[in-house]
C-alpha positions as CSV (number, residue, x, y, z in Angstrom):
1,M,-12.8,-12.4,21.5
2,M,-13.0,-8.4,19.9
3,S,-15.0,-7.0,16.9
4,R,-14.1,-6.7,13.3
5,S,-14.4,-2.2,13.9
6,T,-12.9,-2.9,17.7
7,D,-9.6,-5.0,15.6
8,I,-9.6,-1.3,13.3
9,L,-9.9,1.0,15.5
10,L,-6.6,-0.5,17.3
11,T,-5.2,-0.6,14.6
12,A,-5.4,2.3,13.0
13,A,-3.5,3.9,16.5
14,A,-0.3,2.7,14.7
15,P,0.0,4.6,11.4
16,A,-1.9,7.6,13.6
17,I,0.8,7.5,16.3
18,W,3.5,7.4,12.9
19,G,2.3,10.6,11.9
20,S,3.5,12.3,15.0
21,T,7.5,10.8,13.5
22,Y,8.2,14.1,11.8
23,I,7.4,16.6,14.7
24,V,9.8,14.2,16.6
25,T,12.4,13.8,14.3
26,T,12.7,17.7,13.7
27,E,12.3,18.6,16.8
28,L,14.0,16.4,19.0
29,L,16.8,14.3,17.2
30,P,20.0,15.6,15.7
31,A,19.8,16.5,11.8
32,G,21.2,14.8,9.2
33,Y,21.2,11.5,10.3
34,P,18.4,9.5,9.3
35,L,20.0,5.8,8.5
36,T,21.4,6.0,12.1
37,V,18.4,7.6,13.4
38,A,16.4,4.4,11.6
39,I,18.6,1.7,13.6
40,L,17.8,3.0,17.3
41,R,14.9,2.9,16.4
42,A,14.8,-0.3,15.4
43,L,17.6,-2.7,17.3
44,P,17.2,-1.9,21.0
45,A,13.4,-1.8,20.7
46,G,14.1,-5.0,19.2
47,L,16.3,-6.5,21.7
48,L,14.5,-5.3,24.0
49,L,11.5,-7.2,23.1
50,L,13.7,-10.4,22.5
51,A,14.7,-9.8,25.4
52,V,11.0,-10.5,26.9
53,V,9.9,-13.4,25.0
54,R,12.8,-15.3,24.6
55,Q,12.8,-17.2,21.5
56,L,14.4,-17.1,18.4
57,P,13.0,-18.4,15.0
58,Q,13.0,-21.2,13.6
59,G,14.1,-23.2,10.0
60,I,12.4,-21.6,6.8
61,W,11.5,-18.5,9.5
62,W,15.1,-17.4,10.1
63,A,15.0,-16.4,6.1
64,R,11.5,-15.1,6.2
65,T,12.3,-12.2,9.0
66,F,15.5,-11.0,8.0
67,L,13.5,-10.3,4.5
68,L,10.3,-8.7,5.6
69,G,12.7,-7.3,8.1
70,A,14.4,-5.4,4.9
71,L,11.2,-5.1,3.0
72,N,8.8,-3.1,6.0
73,F,11.8,-1.6,8.0
74,S,15.4,-1.5,6.1
75,F,14.8,-0.7,2.7
76,F,11.4,0.8,3.4
77,W,13.1,3.6,5.6
78,A,16.4,4.0,3.8
79,M,14.4,5.0,0.8
80,L,11.4,7.0,2.8
81,F,14.6,8.9,3.8
82,V,16.3,9.4,0.1
83,S,12.4,10.5,-1.2
84,A,12.4,12.5,2.1
85,Y,15.7,14.4,1.6
86,R,15.1,15.0,-2.6
87,L,11.5,15.6,-2.3
88,P,9.2,18.4,-0.3
89,G,7.3,16.6,2.5
90,G,4.8,17.1,0.5
91,V,5.7,14.7,-2.7
92,A,7.3,12.5,-1.0
93,A,4.1,12.1,1.2
94,T,1.8,11.8,-1.9
95,V,4.4,9.4,-3.9
96,G,3.8,7.2,-0.8
97,A,0.4,7.2,-0.4
98,I,-0.5,5.2,-3.6
99,Q,0.7,2.1,-1.4
100,P,-2.9,0.7,-0.5
101,L,-3.6,0.8,-4.3
102,I,-0.4,-2.0,-4.4
103,V,-1.6,-3.6,-1.9
104,L,-4.5,-4.4,-3.9
105,G,-2.8,-5.8,-6.9
106,L,-0.3,-8.1,-3.7
107,S,-3.4,-9.6,-2.3
108,R,-4.8,-10.2,-5.6
109,A,-1.2,-11.9,-7.4
110,V,-0.4,-13.8,-3.7
111,M,-2.7,-14.0,-1.6
112,G,-6.3,-14.3,-4.6
113,T,-7.7,-11.6,-2.8
114,A,-10.6,-10.5,-4.7
115,I,-10.2,-6.5,-5.6
116,R,-13.3,-4.3,-4.7
117,P,-14.0,-1.6,-6.7
118,L,-14.8,0.8,-4.5
119,S,-11.5,-0.2,-2.6
120,V,-9.8,1.4,-5.7
121,V,-11.9,4.3,-5.5
122,A,-11.3,5.0,-1.8
123,G,-7.3,4.3,-2.5
124,L,-7.3,6.8,-4.9
125,A,-9.4,9.2,-3.6
126,G,-6.3,8.7,-0.9
127,I,-4.0,9.9,-2.7
128,G,-6.3,12.9,-3.3
129,G,-6.3,13.5,0.3
130,V,-3.3,13.5,1.1
131,A,-2.1,15.3,-1.6
132,L,-4.6,18.2,-0.6
133,L,-3.3,18.0,2.7
134,V,0.4,18.7,1.9
135,L,1.8,19.5,-1.7
136,T,2.4,23.2,-2.2
137,P,2.7,25.3,-5.5
138,A,6.2,25.2,-4.8
139,A,6.8,21.1,-5.1
140,H,9.1,20.3,-7.5
141,L,9.7,16.7,-9.1
142,D,13.1,14.7,-8.7
143,P,13.3,11.8,-10.6
144,I,15.2,9.6,-8.2
145,G,13.2,11.0,-5.0
146,I,10.0,10.0,-7.4
147,A,11.9,6.3,-7.8
148,A,12.8,6.2,-4.5
149,G,9.6,6.7,-3.2
150,L,7.2,4.5,-5.2
151,A,10.2,1.9,-3.9
152,G,9.6,2.8,-0.7
153,A,5.8,1.8,-1.0
154,V,6.4,-1.1,-3.3
155,S,8.2,-2.6,0.0
156,M,6.1,-1.8,2.6
157,A,3.4,-3.3,0.6
158,F,5.3,-6.3,-0.2
159,G,6.3,-6.7,4.0
160,T,2.1,-6.0,4.4
161,V,0.9,-8.5,2.1
162,L,4.1,-11.2,3.4
163,S,3.0,-10.9,6.5
164,R,-0.4,-12.0,6.3
165,H,0.6,-14.6,3.5
166,W,2.6,-16.8,5.8
167,Q,1.1,-16.0,9.3
168,P,3.7,-16.5,11.7
169,P,4.0,-19.1,14.0
170,V,4.2,-17.0,17.2
171,P,2.8,-14.4,18.9
172,P,1.8,-10.1,17.6
173,L,5.5,-9.5,19.8
174,T,7.3,-12.3,19.0
175,F,6.4,-10.9,15.4
176,T,7.7,-7.9,15.9
177,A,10.7,-8.7,18.1
178,W,12.1,-10.7,15.4
179,Q,11.8,-8.3,12.7
180,L,12.6,-4.7,14.8
181,T,15.6,-7.0,15.3
182,A,16.8,-8.3,11.8
183,G,15.4,-4.8,10.1
184,G,18.4,-3.0,12.5
185,L,20.9,-5.4,12.1
186,L,20.6,-4.9,8.4
187,L,20.6,-1.1,8.8
188,V,24.0,-0.8,10.8
189,P,26.7,-1.7,8.0
190,V,25.0,0.8,5.5
191,A,24.7,3.5,8.2
192,L,28.3,2.4,8.8
193,F,29.2,3.2,5.5
194,F,26.8,6.8,4.2
195,E,27.0,8.4,7.9
196,P,29.5,10.0,9.8
197,A,29.6,8.7,14.2
198,L,26.2,10.0,16.1
199,P,26.9,13.3,18.3
200,V,27.0,13.1,21.8
201,P,23.5,13.2,22.4
202,T,21.8,15.6,24.3
203,A,18.8,14.7,26.9
204,E,16.0,16.1,24.2
205,N,17.4,13.8,22.0
206,L,18.2,10.7,24.2
207,I,14.0,11.5,24.6
208,G,12.6,11.6,21.0
209,F,15.2,8.0,20.6
210,L,13.2,6.6,23.3
211,Y,10.0,7.8,22.0
212,L,10.4,6.6,18.5
213,G,11.9,3.0,20.5
214,V,9.6,2.6,22.8
215,I,6.4,3.7,21.0
216,G,6.7,4.9,17.4
217,A,8.2,1.4,16.5
218,A,7.8,-1.2,19.2
219,L,3.9,-1.0,20.7
220,T,3.0,0.1,17.2
221,Y,4.6,-2.1,15.0
222,I,3.1,-5.1,17.6
223,V,-0.1,-3.4,17.3
224,W,-0.2,-3.3,13.5
225,F,1.5,-6.5,12.7
226,R,-1.8,-8.1,15.5
227,G,-3.9,-6.2,13.2
228,L,-2.4,-8.6,10.1
229,A,-3.2,-11.1,12.3
230,R,-6.6,-10.7,12.3
231,L,-7.5,-8.6,9.1
232,D,-6.5,-9.0,5.5
233,P,-4.0,-6.6,3.9
234,A,-6.5,-4.8,1.5
235,T,-8.1,-3.6,5.2
236,I,-5.4,-2.6,7.1
237,S,-3.2,-0.7,4.4
238,P,-5.5,2.2,4.1
239,L,-5.4,3.0,7.0
240,G,-1.8,4.7,6.3
241,F,-3.3,8.0,5.3
242,L,-3.8,8.4,9.0
243,S,0.0,9.3,9.6
244,P,-0.3,12.3,7.0
245,L,-3.6,13.9,8.7
246,V,-1.9,13.1,12.4
247,A,1.5,14.9,10.7
248,V,-0.6,18.0,9.8
249,V,-3.1,18.5,12.8
250,L,0.5,18.1,14.9
251,G,2.1,20.4,13.0
252,W,-1.0,22.9,13.2
253,A,-1.4,22.5,16.7
254,L,2.0,22.3,18.0
255,L,4.0,24.0,15.9
256,R,1.2,26.6,15.1
257,Q,1.5,26.1,11.6
258,D,-1.0,27.4,9.4
259,L,-4.1,25.0,8.1
260,S,-5.9,26.0,4.6
261,L,-8.8,25.4,3.5
262,L,-7.8,22.9,1.4
263,Q,-6.1,21.1,3.7
264,I,-8.9,20.6,5.9
265,A,-10.8,19.8,2.7
266,G,-8.3,16.9,2.5
267,M,-8.6,15.8,5.9
268,V,-12.4,15.0,4.9
269,V,-11.6,13.4,1.8
270,V,-8.9,11.2,3.8
271,L,-11.1,10.1,6.7
272,G,-13.8,9.5,3.6
273,S,-11.0,7.6,1.9
274,V,-10.7,5.5,5.3
275,W,-14.3,5.0,6.4
276,L,-15.0,3.5,2.5
277,S,-12.5,1.6,1.9
278,Q,-13.1,-0.7,5.3
279,W,-16.5,-0.4,4.1
280,A,-16.0,-2.1,0.8
281,Q,-13.9,-4.8,2.7
282,A,-16.4,-5.3,5.5
283,Q,-19.2,-5.9,2.6
284,S,-16.9,-8.5,0.9
285,A,-16.4,-10.1,3.7
286,A,-19.6,-10.1,4.5
287,R,-20.1,-12.0,1.0
288,I,-17.9,-14.6,1.9
289,S,-17.9,-16.0,5.2
290,P,-19.8,-18.7,6.0
291,R,-23.2,-19.1,7.9
292,P,-23.1,-20.6,10.8
293,A,-23.8,-23.6,11.6
294,S,-27.3,-23.7,13.4
295,P,-27.8,-25.6,16.8
296,A,-29.3,-29.0,15.7
297,A,-26.4,-29.3,13.2
298,A,-23.6,-28.4,15.3
299,R,-24.6,-31.4,18.7
300,P,-22.4,-34.4,17.6
């Protein structure tokens, strides 16, 4: 049995890898096809995993799978792209960083999870750290972009909490296959209506699609849903702060983008907020965990 710390570190790999999505999208994929790219990220990976697991949802899980596919993928990605197109990247990332605070409130409402004050402090610190990482003085606010960013954060927060609350009767691999397929299918009519046909892909495009589908979707979401099966949403959600941090580091390392002192300070704040949130949840878990029975009491 893996320890809680190992589970957290393994789950943190998912948002860290998601931080590479920006550089892969801008450097390897054709511009102007966000919904089509989202389909090609989700649907082929979902169908591939379905071919591996050979298991479809049963009963109520058909409806739950399509709802979670919409919350975690279709609606979330659509709102994410609207926000990204209408707002500077820094503003969009900062708006999305409110998600851990929304998860705290939803966990309380849906699952009765206590809200730790330190978790709220960590969430606010994380938003501040992301703002230092990605905001620029020239950033402007677009009401529709802000609304889309908030809607996306709420969608992913609901998907995170409900994925944990419902506890699927299948392993994370199967659960991921269901949701990726459902999310991709829901995006197909939207993309066909709003976007032109994708041009013939180049070798670079194919590499980008392969990376986003296999690594950025299939592998990372298996790890993410595995974490949700073992840890509470309030523990998992703050790990999302690692995405903008990794994105900034990759931009500096691979694209030679400038890295200011404020951004370095933002990195420190983000890492501190992630650590504080994990410490607060660990203290809470320690308080409510029952004491193990003594050997004498355990004997029949």
